[in-house]
Each structure stands twice: as C-alpha cells, then as structure tokens.
VEXVO-616291 format. One record per residue (C-alpha): residue number from 0; residue in three letters; x, z, y. Coordinates in Angstrom, 2 decimals, decimal comma. Each point is the difference from the previous one (the first is absolute). Layout:
> num | residu | px | pz | py
> NUM | ALA | X | Z | Y
...
This chain:
> num | residu | px | pz | py
> 0 | UNK | 75,22 | -99,91 | -25,66
> 1 | UNK | -1,40 | -1,01 | 3,35
> 2 | UNK | -0,55 | 2,86 | 2,42
> 3 | UNK | -3,47 | 0,55 | 1,37
> 4 | UNK | 0,05 | -0,75 | 3,72
> 5 | UNK | -0,77 | 2,90 | 2,27
> 6 | UNK | -3,22 | -0,10 | 1,92
> 7 | UNK | 0,61 | 0,11 | 3,72
> 8 | UNK | -1,53 | 2,99 | 1,71
> 9 | UNK | -0,93 | -2,27 | 2,91
> 10 | UNK | -2,72 | -1,67 | -2,05
> 11 | UNK | -3,25 | 1,93 | 0,38
> 12 | UNK | -1,71 | 1,21 | -3,12
> 13 | UNK | -3,27 | -1,89 | 0,20
> 14 | UNK | -1,46 | 2,04 | -2,82
> 15 | UNK | -0,03 | 3,07 | 2,25
> 16 | UNK | -2,06 | -1,74 | 2,66
> 17 | UNK | -3,72 | 0,77 | -0,16
> 18 | UNK | -2,47 | -2,63 | 1,14
> 19 | UNK | -1,57 | 0,69 | 3,37
> 20 | UNK | -3,65 | 1,01 | -0,03
> 21 | UNK | -2,12 | -3,04 | 0,62
> 22 | UNK | -3,46 | 0,85 | 1,32
> 23 | UNK | -2,91 | -1,44 | -1,94
> 24 | UNK | -2,10 | -2,63 | 1,75
> 25 | UNK | -2,96 | 2,37 | 0,23
> 26 | UNK | 2,18 | 2,58 | 1,75
> 27 | UNK | 1,12 | -2,56 | 2,54
> 28 | UNK | -3,58 | -1,12 | 0,50
> 29 | UNK | -1,22 | 3,57 | 0,44
> 30 | UNK | 2,77 | 0,73 | 2,49
> 31 | UNK | -0,87 | -3,13 | 1,96
> 32 | UNK | -3,68 | 0,99 | 0,11
> 33 | UNK | 0,83 | 3,50 | 1,18
> 34 | UNK | 2,25 | -1,34 | 2,73
> 35 | UNK | -2,62 | -2,51 | 1,10
> 36 | UNK | -3,18 | 2,06 | -0,13
> 37 | UNK | 1,32 | 3,55 | 0,17
> 38 | UNK | -0,01 | 0,39 | 3,82
> 39 | UNK | -3,58 | -1,23 | 0,33
> 40 | UNK | -1,30 | 2,13 | -2,88
> 41 | UNK | 1,80 | 3,10 | 1,29
> 42 | UNK | -1,28 | -0,60 | 3,53
> 43 | UNK | -3,53 | -0,30 | -1,31
> 44 | UNK | 0,27 | 3,03 | -2,29
> 45 | UNK | 1,45 | 2,33 | 2,64
> 46 | UNK | -2,60 | -0,94 | 2,61
> 47 | UNK | -2,76 | 0,27 | -2,57
> 48 | UNK | 1,17 | 3,45 | -1,11
> 49 | UNK | -0,09 | 1,22 | 3,60
> 50 | UNK | -3,54 | -1,27 | 0,57
> 51 | UNK | -1,15 | 1,24 | -3,39
> 52 | UNK | 1,35 | 3,50 | 0,67
> 53 | UNK | -1,79 | 0,14 | 3,35
> 54 | UNK | -3,22 | -1,22 | -1,61
> 55 | UNK | 0,10 | 2,67 | -2,70
> 56 | UNK | 0,80 | 2,69 | 2,57
> 57 | UNK | -2,97 | -1,02 | 2,12
> 58 | UNK | -2,24 | 0,18 | -3,06
> 59 | UNK | 1,22 | 3,52 | -0,72
> 60 | UNK | -0,49 | 1,04 | 3,65
> 61 | UNK | -3,60 | -1,22 | 0,04
> 62 | UNK | -0,96 | 1,15 | -3,49
> 63 | UNK | -3,17 | -2,10 | 0,16
> 64 | UNK | 0,73 | -1,58 | -3,38
> 65 | UNK | -0,97 | 3,29 | -1,67
> 66 | UNK | -3,55 | -0,37 | 1,36
> 67 | UNK | -0,54 | -3,53 | -1,34
> 68 | UNK | -0,81 | -1,22 | -3,53
> 69 | UNK | 3,03 | -1,39 | -1,89
> 70 | UNK | -1,60 | -3,43 | -0,10
> 71 | UNK | -0,56 | -0,14 | 3,76
> 72 | UNK | 3,28 | 0,97 | 1,64
> 73 | UNK | 0,36 | 3,53 | -1,32
> 74 | UNK | 1,48 | 2,04 | -2,80
> 75 | UNK | 1,67 | 3,28 | -0,85
> 76 | UNK | 3,30 | -1,07 | 1,55
> 77 | UNK | 1,03 | -2,27 | 2,84
> 78 | UNK | 1,56 | -2,37 | -2,55
> 79 | UNK | -3,44 | -0,64 | -1,47
> 80 | UNK | -1,04 | -1,89 | 3,16
> 81 | UNK | 2,35 | -2,83 | -1,04
> 82 | UNK | -2,11 | -0,63 | -3,10
> 83 | UNK | -3,44 | 0,15 | 1,62
> 84 | UNK | -2,34 | -2,76 | 1,16
> 85 | UNK | 1,30 | -3,28 | -1,52
> 86 | UNK | 2,59 | 2,02 | -1,92
> 87 | UNK | -2,81 | 1,73 | -1,90
> 88 | UNK | -1,40 | -3,35 | -1,08
> 89 | UNK | 3,40 | -1,30 | -1,10
> 90 | UNK | 0,43 | 3,07 | -2,19
> 91 | UNK | -3,42 | -0,61 | -1,54
> 92 | UNK | 0,98 | -3,57 | -0,89
> 93 | UNK | 3,36 | 1,12 | -1,39
> 94 | UNK | -1,64 | 2,66 | -2,15
> 95 | UNK | -3,26 | -1,57 | -1,12
> 96 | UNK | 0,36 | -3,73 | 0,64
> 97 | UNK | -2,76 | -2,19 | 1,41
> 98 | UNK | -3,72 | -0,01 | -0,67
> 99 | UNK | -1,32 | -2,66 | 2,40
> 100 | UNK | -3,74 | 0,21 | 0,55
> 101 | UNK | -2,59 | -0,81 | 2,64
> 102 | UNK | -2,16 | 3,14 | -0,09
> 103 | UNK | -2,76 | 0,05 | 2,67
> 104 | UNK | -0,52 | 3,12 | 2,13
> 105 | UNK | -3,75 | 0,70 | 0,37
> 106 | UNK | -0,83 | -0,01 | 3,68
> 107 | UNK | 3,62 | -0,72 | 0,97
> 108 | UNK | 0,93 | -0,55 | 3,62
> 109 | UNK | 0,90 | -3,54 | 1,16
> 110 | UNK | 3,55 | -0,72 | -1,11
> 111 | UNK | -0,13 | 2,71 | -2,69
> 112 | UNK | -2,54 | -1,33 | -2,46
> 113 | UNK | 2,13 | 0,26 | -3,16
> 114 | UNK | 2,22 | 2,79 | -1,28
> 115 | UNK | 3,68 | -0,06 | 0,95
> 116 | UNK | 2,21 | -1,25 | -2,79
> 117 | UNK | 3,73 | 0,15 | -0,65
> 118 | UNK | 0,00 | -3,76 | -0,60
> 119 | UNK | 0,47 | -0,35 | 3,78
> 120 | UNK | 3,61 | 1,14 | -0,55
> 121 | UNK | 2,37 | -2,57 | -1,47
> 122 | UNK | 1,87 | 0,84 | -3,23
> 123 | UNK | 3,74 | -0,39 | 0,68
> 124 | UNK | 0,67 | 3,30 | 1,76
> 125 | UNK | -2,06 | 2,25 | -2,32
> 126 | UNK | 1,47 | -1,89 | -2,95
> 127 | UNK | 3,52 | 0,84 | 1,19
> 128 | UNK | -1,13 | 3,59 | 0,57
> 129 | UNK | -1,15 | 0,27 | -3,60
> 130 | UNK | 3,15 | -1,66 | -1,34
> 131 | UNK | 2,26 | 2,25 | 2,08
> 132 | UNK | -1,92 | 3,07 | -1,12
> 133 | UNK | 0,32 | -0,97 | -3,66
> 134 | UNK | 3,73 | -0,72 | 0,28
> 135 | UNK | 1,07 | 2,95 | 2,17
> 136 | UNK | -2,51 | 2,65 | -1,04
> 137 | UNK | -1,08 | 0,49 | 3,61
> 138 | UNK | -3,64 | 0,53 | 0,83
> 139 | UNK | -1,90 | -2,84 | 1,60
> 140 | UNK | 0,51 | 1,50 | 3,45
> 141 | UNK | 3,77 | 0,23 | -0,41
> 142 | UNK | 0,14 | -3,43 | -1,62
> 143 | UNK | -1,97 | -1,53 | 2,87
> 144 | UNK | 2,29 | 1,57 | 2,58
> 145 | UNK | 3,09 | -1,20 | -1,88
> 146 | UNK | -1,32 | -3,56 | -0,14
> 147 | UNK | -0,86 | 0,05 | 3,70
> 148 | UNK | 3,36 | 1,39 | 1,12
> 149 | UNK | 2,01 | -2,42 | -2,14
> 150 | UNK | -2,20 | -2,90 | 1,09
> 151 | UNK | 0,55 | 0,96 | 3,65
> 152 | UNK | 3,76 | -0,26 | -0,50
> 153 | UNK | -0,40 | -3,46 | -1,50
> 154 | UNK | -2,27 | -0,88 | 2,93
> 155 | UNK | 2,68 | 1,13 | 2,46
> 156 | UNK | 2,54 | -2,15 | -1,84
> 157 | UNK | -2,37 | -2,98 | 0,06
> 158 | UNK | -0,68 | 0,38 | 3,72
> 159 | UNK | 3,75 | 0,17 | 0,57
> 160 | UNK | 0,56 | -3,17 | -2,06
> 161 | UNK | -2,59 | -1,93 | 2,02
> 162 | UNK | 1,21 | 1,16 | 3,42
> 163 | UNK | 3,68 | -0,29 | -0,93
> 164 | UNK | -0,52 | -3,67 | -0,79
> 165 | UNK | -1,64 | -0,55 | 3,40
> 166 | UNK | 1,96 | 2,24 | 2,35
> 167 | UNK | 2,91 | 1,61 | -1,81
> 168 | UNK | 0,62 | 3,28 | -1,87
> 169 | UNK | -0,23 | 2,31 | 3,00
> 170 | UNK | -3,51 | -1,20 | 0,83
> 171 | UNK | -0,89 | 0,30 | -3,69
> 172 | UNK | 0,98 | 3,68 | -0,11
> 173 | UNK | -1,97 | 0,69 | 3,18
> 174 | UNK | -3,07 | -1,80 | -1,35
> 175 | UNK | 0,06 | 2,16 | -3,14
> 176 | UNK | 0,23 | 3,06 | 2,25
> 177 | UNK | -2,93 | -1,12 | 2,14
> 178 | UNK | -2,15 | -0,44 | -3,10
> 179 | UNK | 0,79 | 3,63 | -0,94
> 180 | UNK | -1,53 | 1,27 | 3,26
> 181 | UNK | -2,70 | -2,62 | 0,54
> 182 | UNK | -3,61 | 1,06 | 0,65
> 183 | UNK | -1,66 | 0,64 | -3,32
> 184 | UNK | 3,32 | 0,47 | -1,83
> 185 | UNK | -1,21 | 3,37 | -1,26
> 186 | UNK | -1,56 | -1,91 | -2,90
> 187 | UNK | 3,43 | -1,22 | -1,14
> 188 | UNK | 0,78 | 3,30 | -1,72
> 189 | UNK | -3,38 | 0,85 | -1,46
> 190 | UNK | -2,03 | -0,90 | -3,10
> 191 | UNK | -0,84 | -3,32 | 1,63
> 192 | UNK | 0,86 | -3,59 | -0,86
> 193 | UNK | 1,23 | -1,00 | 3,47
> 194 | UNK | 3,75 | 0,30 | -0,60
> 195 | UNK | -0,22 | -1,94 | -3,25
> 196 | UNK | -1,87 | -2,83 | 1,69
> 197 | UNK | 2,42 | -0,23 | 2,93
> 198 | UNK | 2,94 | -0,07 | -2,41
> 199 | UNK | -1,54 | -2,95 | -1,84
> 200 | UNK | -1,05 | -1,76 | 3,20
> 201 | UNK | 3,43 | 0,33 | 1,62
> 202 | UNK | 1,83 | -1,37 | -3,02
> 203 | UNK | -2,55 | -2,79 | -0,45
> 204 | UNK | 0,64 | -1,04 | 3,60
> 205 | UNK | 3,76 | 0,18 | -0,54
> 206 | UNK | -0,16 | -2,13 | -3,15
> 207 | UNK | -2,13 | -2,51 | 1,88
> 208 | UNK | 2,46 | -0,07 | 2,91
> 209 | UNK | 2,89 | -0,61 | -2,38
> 210 | UNK | -1,98 | -2,61 | -1,94
> 211 | UNK | -0,02 | 1,95 | -3,26
> 212 | UNK | -3,46 | -1,33 | -0,69
> 213 | UNK | -0,63 | 1,20 | -3,53
> 214 | UNK | 1,07 | 3,55 | 0,92
> 215 | UNK | -2,22 | -0,14 | 3,09
> 216 | UNK | -2,98 | -1,08 | -2,12
> 217 | UNK | 0,56 | 2,67 | -2,63
> 218 | UNK | 0,42 | 2,83 | 2,53
> 219 | UNK | -3,11 | -1,14 | 1,88
> 220 | UNK | -1,92 | -0,10 | -3,28
> 221 | UNK | 0,98 | 3,63 | -0,63
> 222 | UNK | -0,93 | 0,95 | 3,57
> 223 | UNK | -3,45 | -1,43 | -0,68
> 224 | UNK | -0,46 | 2,68 | -2,65
> 225 | UNK | 0,68 | 2,73 | 2,56
> 226 | UNK | -2,28 | -0,55 | 3,00
> 227 | UNK | -2,68 | -2,48 | 1,08
> 228 | UNK | 1,92 | -0,52 | 3,27
> 229 | UNK | 2,43 | -2,01 | -2,12
> 230 | UNK | -2,23 | -2,93 | 0,97
> 231 | UNK | 1,99 | -0,25 | 3,25
> 232 | UNK | 3,27 | -0,14 | -1,92
> 233 | UNK | -1,39 | -2,53 | -2,47
> 234 | UNK | -1,12 | -2,26 | 2,82
> 235 | UNK | 3,35 | 0,26 | 1,81
> 236 | UNK | 2,11 | -0,71 | -3,08
> 237 | UNK | -2,33 | -2,84 | -1,00
> 238 | UNK | 0,16 | -1,55 | 3,46
> 239 | UNK | 3,81 | 0,18 | 0,08
> 240 | UNK | 0,16 | -1,56 | -3,47
> 241 | UNK | -2,38 | -2,77 | 1,07
> 242 | UNK | 2,21 | -0,85 | 2,98
> 243 | UNK | 3,00 | 0,00 | -2,31
> 244 | UNK | -1,78 | -2,40 | -2,31
> 245 | UNK | -0,59 | -2,31 | 2,92
> 246 | UNK | 3,65 | 0,13 | 1,03
> 247 | UNK | 1,23 | -0,38 | -3,60
> 248 | UNK | 3,07 | 2,13 | 0,74
> 249 | UNK | -0,44 | 2,12 | -3,13
> 250 | UNK | -1,51 | -2,62 | -2,24
> 251 | UNK | -3,55 | 0,25 | -1,29
> 252 | UNK | -0,12 | 2,36 | -2,95
> 253 | UNK | 1,30 | 3,21 | 1,58
> 254 | UNK | -2,20 | 0,03 | 3,14
> 255 | UNK | -2,94 | -1,08 | -2,14
> 256 | UNK | 0,70 | 2,86 | -2,41
> 257 | UNK | -0,06 | 2,45 | 2,92
> 258 | UNK | -3,36 | -1,36 | 1,18
> 259 | UNK | -1,52 | 0,30 | -3,47
> 260 | UNK | 1,46 | 3,41 | -0,88
> 261 | UNK | -0,66 | 1,80 | 3,28
> 262 | UNK | -3,80 | 0,47 | -0,23
> 263 | UNK | -0,23 | 0,78 | -3,72
> 264 | UNK | 0,27 | 3,79 | 0,30
> 265 | UNK | -2,69 | 0,39 | 2,65
> 266 | UNK | -2,35 | -2,55 | -1,52
> 267 | UNK | 0,52 | 1,40 | -3,47
> 268 | UNK | -0,97 | 3,55 | 0,95
> 269 | UNK | -3,01 | -1,06 | 2,08
> 270 | UNK | -1,18 | -2,20 | -2,87
> 271 | UNK | 0,46 | 2,86 | -2,48
> 272 | UNK | -2,13 | 2,35 | 2,12
> 273 | UNK | -2,63 | -2,72 | 0,30
> 274 | UNK | -0,03 | -0,45 | -3,76
> 275 | UNK | -0,27 | 3,75 | -0,66
> 276 | UNK | -2,81 | 0,50 | 2,52
> 277 | UNK | -1,88 | -3,07 | -1,19
> 278 | UNK | 0,05 | -1,47 | 3,51
> 279 | UNK | 2,78 | -2,38 | 1,04
> 280 | UNK | -0,02 | 1,43 | 3,50
> 281 | UNK | 0,01 | 3,52 | -1,40
> 282 | UNK | 3,21 | 1,07 | 1,72
> 283 | UNK | -1,25 | -1,11 | 3,41
> 284 | UNK | -3,37 | 1,64 | -0,68
> 285 | UNK | 1,78 | 3,29 | -0,68
> 286 | UNK | 2,02 | -0,31 | 3,20
> 287 | UNK | -3,06 | -0,90 | 2,07
> 288 | UNK | -2,74 | 2,22 | -1,43
> 289 | UNK | 2,02 | 3,00 | -1,21
> 290 | UNK | 2,88 | 0,22 | 2,47
> 291 | UNK | -1,40 | -1,78 | 3,08
> 292 | UNK | 3,18 | -2,02 | 0,25
> 293 | UNK | -0,31 | -3,73 | 0,55
> 294 | UNK | 0,93 | -2,80 | 2,40
> 295 | UNK | -2,38 | 0,18 | 2,95
> 296 | UNK | 1,85 | -2,29 | 2,42
> 297 | UNK | 1,23 | 2,91 | 2,08
> 298 | UNK | -3,34 | 1,55 | 0,94
> 299 | UNK | 0,99 | 3,43 | -1,29
> 300 | UNK | 3,32 | -0,12 | 1,82
> 301 | UNK | -1,70 | -0,98 | 3,24
> 302 | UNK | -2,58 | 2,80 | -0,31
> 303 | UNK | 2,74 | 2,55 | -0,64
> 304 | UNK | 2,18 | -1,12 | 2,92
> 305 | UNK | -3,01 | -0,07 | 2,31
> 306 | UNK | -0,95 | 3,49 | -1,14
> 307 | UNK | 3,51 | 1,32 | 0,65
> 308 | UNK | 0,18 | -1,58 | 3,46
> 309 | UNK | -3,40 | 1,43 | 0,94
> 310 | UNK | 0,70 | 3,39 | -1,54
> 311 | UNK | -2,79 | -0,34 | -2,59
> 312 | UNK | -0,22 | 0,55 | -3,74
> 313 | UNK | -2,97 | -2,24 | -0,79
> 314 | UNK | 1,81 | -2,25 | -2,47
> 315 | UNK | 0,68 | 0,30 | -3,75
> 316 | UNK | 2,76 | 2,38 | -1,15
> 317 | UNK | 0,81 | 1,38 | 3,45
> 318 | UNK | 3,12 | 2,21 | 0,19
> 319 | UNK | 0,99 | 0,56 | 3,65
> 320 | UNK | 3,79 | 0,51 | -0,21
> 321 | UNK | 0,77 | -2,58 | -2,71
> 322 | UNK | -2,32 | -2,49 | 1,71
> 323 | UNK | 1,78 | 0,46 | 3,33
> 324 | UNK | 3,35 | -0,70 | -1,65
> 325 | UNK | -1,49 | -2,99 | -1,81
> 326 | UNK | -1,27 | -1,39 | 3,30
> 327 | UNK | 3,46 | 0,29 | 1,55
> 328 | UNK | 1,47 | -1,78 | -3,02
> 329 | UNK | -2,51 | -2,84 | 0,30
> 330 | UNK | 0,87 | -0,41 | 3,68
> 331 | UNK | 3,70 | -0,22 | -0,92
> 332 | UNK | -0,52 | -2,76 | -2,57
> 333 | UNK | -0,06 | -2,98 | 2,43
> 334 | UNK | 3,33 | 1,12 | 1,46
> 335 | UNK | 1,61 | 0,42 | -3,42
> 336 | UNK | -1,37 | -3,34 | -1,21
> 337 | UNK | 1,34 | -1,86 | 3,04
> 338 | UNK | 3,42 | 1,63 | -0,41
> 339 | UNK | 0,04 | -0,93 | -3,68
> 340 | UNK | -1,00 | -3,63 | 0,60
> 341 | UNK | 2,70 | -0,36 | 2,68
> 342 | UNK | 2,60 | 0,66 | -2,71
> 343 | UNK | -1,30 | -3,02 | -1,93
> 344 | UNK | -0,04 | 1,73 | -3,38
> 345 | UNK | -0,58 | -1,89 | -3,26
> 346 | UNK | -3,55 | -1,18 | -0,60
> 347 | UNK | -0,62 | 2,50 | -2,79
> 348 | UNK | 0,59 | 2,98 | 2,35
> 349 | UNK | -2,20 | -1,34 | 2,78
> 350 | UNK | -2,83 | -0,98 | -2,34
> 351 | UNK | 0,17 | 3,27 | -1,94
> 352 | UNK | -0,01 | 2,15 | 3,14
> 353 | UNK | -2,87 | -1,83 | 1,69
> 354 | UNK | -2,08 | -0,08 | -3,18
> 355 | UNK | 0,55 | 3,74 | -0,51
> 356 | UNK | -1,10 | 0,77 | 3,56
> 357 | UNK | -3,10 | -2,19 | -0,29
> 358 | UNK | -0,88 | 1,65 | -3,30
> 359 | UNK | 0,36 | 3,51 | 1,44
> 360 | UNK | -1,79 | -0,53 | 3,32
> 361 | UNK | -2,62 | -2,30 | -1,47
> 362 | UNK | -1,16 | 2,46 | -2,66
> 363 | UNK | -2,37 | 2,91 | 0,26
> 364 | UNK | 1,61 | 3,24 | -1,05
> 365 | UNK | 1,33 | 3,26 | 1,35
> 366 | UNK | 1,37 | -1,10 | 3,37
> 367 | UNK | 2,34 | 2,96 | 0,23
> 368 | UNK | 1,83 | -1,38 | -3,01
> 369 | UNK | 1,12 | -3,12 | 1,88
> 370 | UNK | 3,46 | 1,55 | 0,26
> 371 | UNK | 0,24 | 0,22 | -3,79
> 372 | UNK | -1,63 | -3,34 | -0,67
> 373 | UNK | 2,61 | -1,67 | 2,23
> 374 | UNK | 2,98 | 1,53 | -1,80
> 375 | UNK | 0,44 | -3,22 | -2,04
> 376 | UNK | 0,42 | -1,98 | 3,25
> 377 | UNK | 3,67 | 1,02 | 0,18
> 378 | UNK | 1,10 | -3,26 | 1,72
> 379 | UNK | -1,54 | 1,44 | 3,18
> 380 | UNK | 3,03 | 2,33 | 0,13
> 381 | UNK | 2,55 | -2,82 | -0,04
> 382 | UNK | -0,03 | -0,63 | 3,75
> 383 | UNK | 0,34 | 3,73 | 0,66
> 384 | UNK | 2,96 | 0,20 | -2,36
> 385 | UNK | 1,64 | -3,01 | 1,62
> 386 | UNK | -0,40 | 1,54 | 3,45
> 387 | UNK | 1,35 | 3,39 | -1,15
> 388 | UNK | 3,06 | -1,33 | -1,81
> 389 | UNK | 1,99 | 0,01 | 3,26
> 390 | UNK | -0,35 | 3,79 | 0,23
> 391 | UNK | 2,86 | 2,17 | -1,20
> 392 | UNK | -0,45 | 1,96 | -3,21
> 393 | UNK | -0,27 | 3,38 | 1,81
> 394 | UNK | -2,74 | -1,38 | 2,25
> 395 | UNK | -1,77 | -1,52 | -3,00
> 396 | UNK | 0,22 | 3,32 | -1,82
> 397 | UNK | -1,61 | 1,75 | 2,97
> 398 | UNK | -2,78 | -2,59 | 0,35
> 399 | UNK | -0,85 | -0,32 | -3,69
> 400 | UNK | 0,48 | 3,71 | -0,64
> 401 | UNK | -2,45 | 0,91 | 2,74
> 402 | UNK | -2,43 | -2,52 | -1,42
> 403 | UNK | 0,43 | 1,54 | -3,45
> 404 | UNK | -0,89 | 3,46 | 1,31
> 405 | UNK | -3,06 | -1,36 | 1,80
> 406 | UNK | -1,05 | -2,04 | -3,04
> 407 | UNK | -0,64 | 3,20 | -1,92
> 408 | UNK | -2,97 | 0,42 | 2,31
> 409 | UNK | -1,30 | -3,48 | 0,85
> 410 | UNK | 0,87 | -1,68 | -3,30
> 411 | UNK | -0,73 | 2,89 | -2,34
> 412 | UNK | -2,02 | 2,89 | 1,33
> 413 | UNK | -2,40 | -2,05 | 2,11
> 414 | UNK | -0,88 | -2,30 | -2,88
> 415 | UNK | -0,20 | 2,51 | -2,85
> 416 | UNK | -1,34 | 3,04 | 1,86
> 417 | UNK | -1,92 | -1,38 | 2,98
> 418 | UNK | -1,24 | -3,19 | -1,65
> 419 | UNK | -0,61 | -1,56 | -3,41
> 420 | UNK | 3,08 | -1,87 | -1,28
C-alpha cells in the first residue's frame, strides 16, 4: 500500500485566508466626493452658522418681530421671521396650490390695480417643500428650511466646482466661504428659493464649462421652474451652446439639445399661468399690476440711488439702511466686473453674470433687496477668491470669520428686520 505523502507545514493553508474587503463602487465614489467637496461645504456651513447665530441673536435683542404680523416680518418667535414675506407666499402655494386670476381692485393705486396672486412665485421650491413635508412629516416651515439648507450646501459645492476648474481648489473653498457671508446671504437659510436657484445655476454653469451639454440643458430647464431670473441663465447657456455649435467641437446634437431644453421650464410655467388667467401675458400682468415689479430700464434704480445720495426717501419702497447698503453694492459692481473679466472666464460665466446684473438693476422693485437679488451672481466672487488664495489659512479664518459675524447684521438683520426681503 502506498503511503500518503505528508503535507509540508511550509505550504500556507489557503482555505484559512479570508478575502480582503473590497469597497463597493458607490462607496469609492462617495469617498471621492467627500474628499473633493467636503472642505468647501464645511467652510460654507461653519461661516453660515456663525452669521445665522448672530442674526437670530439680534432678532431676540430687538424683539420687534413680536409687534409685526406673521405675514409681514413678525411672529410669536424669532424663528417665524424666516418664514415671513415671500416665505408666507411659498407656504401658501405648498399648502393650497395655485389659483391664478386677474382680479381688479376697485380704485387701485397705479401699479396695484389687481389683487396679488401666488402665481408670481414659481413652483419648484414650494413643490419640494410639499414633497419634503409629506415624506418627512415635517410642517411646511420645517420642510422649507430643510430644502433651503440642503440646497445651500449643493450651491456651495457647485460654486467650488466652478472656481476650482478656473483657479484651483483653494480658491474654490474661499469662493464658497465668500458666498456664505455675501450681502443678502441671510436669505440662504430661510423659507426662500434663493439657495435652490443658486445651486442649479452653479451646476448648470459647471456642466456648460465642461461641455456636458445635455446635463446643462436639463439643469437650466429645472432652474426655469424656480425663479423668473432664470432668464439670465437660459440666455448664457444658450449663447455658450450656440458658440459651441459654430465651433463644432462637441458635434451638433448635444449643444442643440441644451439650447432647446434650457428655456422649457420658464416658458412652460409662464404659458401655464397665461392659460389659467385667460391672458397670455397673465404672468407679466400679475408682476406689473399686482407686485409693481417689472423691467423699467433702470429708472427705479436711478431714483433710489439719487434719493440715497441726497438723503431723501421720495422713491418707491424706501428703506434707509438697506438702501444705503444697496447703493454701496452697486458702486462696487464695476470693480468686481472688471476684475472678473481680467481673469478671462468662460463665456457662460461672463454672460450669466452680466445678464443677472442687468436684470436686477434694470427692474423696478425693492431697491434694498439688491443684495439678495445679486446672490445668484456668484462669479463676481471669483476674483476675490483668487486674490485671497495667497493668504494663510489662519489669516483666511480671521478674515472670513469676521465677515461671518458681521453678515449676521448686514446680510440678515438689515434685510429681514429693517427692510422687506
């Protein structure tokens, strides 16, 4: 009988070896996203928390909110201020939907000849409020705040992506931080649609810059369901796509798809309001005759600036402190525009920024809200971020941290408590 050969102890028992844990692709992708966007999002969130805390403390110090109606900047608690003014209207849409109508006001004043209607507020943000409320069980106020805060984080990531591609990651982080403390940034964490729009605009610009044309068109379409100021974004993406068509570097179909998709959201909602009101210009009639908000070629802006410089309040919607800040912001725009153009940014950024500025300054509205209306013009911060990237992190922390503390007043309290956001 043949003997069974002994098994050498030097041979490893492969059955005892356990396979090493191999991360799933989604885990690797998530880790990569956290590594890439984490610093910018954290920078934004920390600065925003500082400014937000100061804003809420100032509200509690003043206590004026308790003397105002909940719809007009007041409420039982300081938190209620964040859901007043436009926030009240967004909650109405989320709860009751739309009922567009052109109802005349007997003996109405010029500019207010028909009743105000919620159709002036675009459907994406209140729709997300309602969806979030249904899914989470939160009230509409809590759902609106959750949507705004999450959207602001996506906006910070989008701003980082745009600036990182132009000037590197350090400048991208700084740009996200500047947006957290920018004038008017108090609306970023409120029941307002501003953060959601900037998130969509930033990513639409990024997709355009990276020639992801279909994605750019789809995101711009969605942005058109959020705010009428999406017209600036639509024009910028369309212009960049048209230039790309001329150059034929991305073929024909994808840039053409972006051009065709981009305006559908905005045009679709405006057409729907026109159909429901029985007047194809119904949306613009509501804006003009119910909200006194329309393109007036800058006459209202000029009257407000002249009034501020002369120390008068003889212009529509005069609010002394917010108007003074708005005037200083307007005076800073030529400098910021020149600095941006010197960097030779992609066409979509230049066109979007200039169109946004023209839309804001060329329209009649509450002049003190210029700081909030210009929040979407985030490319204006790129030159500042590029200039600040040479500073050390401790110096940056001191500069941005001080700005965050001050922003609780100029970006939050001044707009919500001393003006009409």
